[in-house]
N, C-alpha and C positions, 0 to 999 in steps of 0.2 A: 503492500500498499505508497510506504516511502515513496519508494520511487516514481509511484505516481502522481502523490500530491507534491513531493520534493521539485518537479518540473514546474506544476500549476503552478506555487506559491514565486519560486523564483521569475517567472514570469512576469505571475503580475506584481509585482516585488519593483521587475525590472522595469513596466511600465513610471514607477514611478508611485503609483498607488499608497504601497503598504514599503518604506524604507524598510522601517525596521525590520521587516520577514527577512530581508535582505543578510542583514547582517547578522541576522538568528538561522536563514540556512547557511549561508556560507559560512560562520563560522565554526 
């Protein structure tokens, strides 16, 4: 599930909607 959720959140974060998520997922 993480493999599917990670790219989704990353894509959303990349858009700039959730910059905080980027740090959490990339960290």
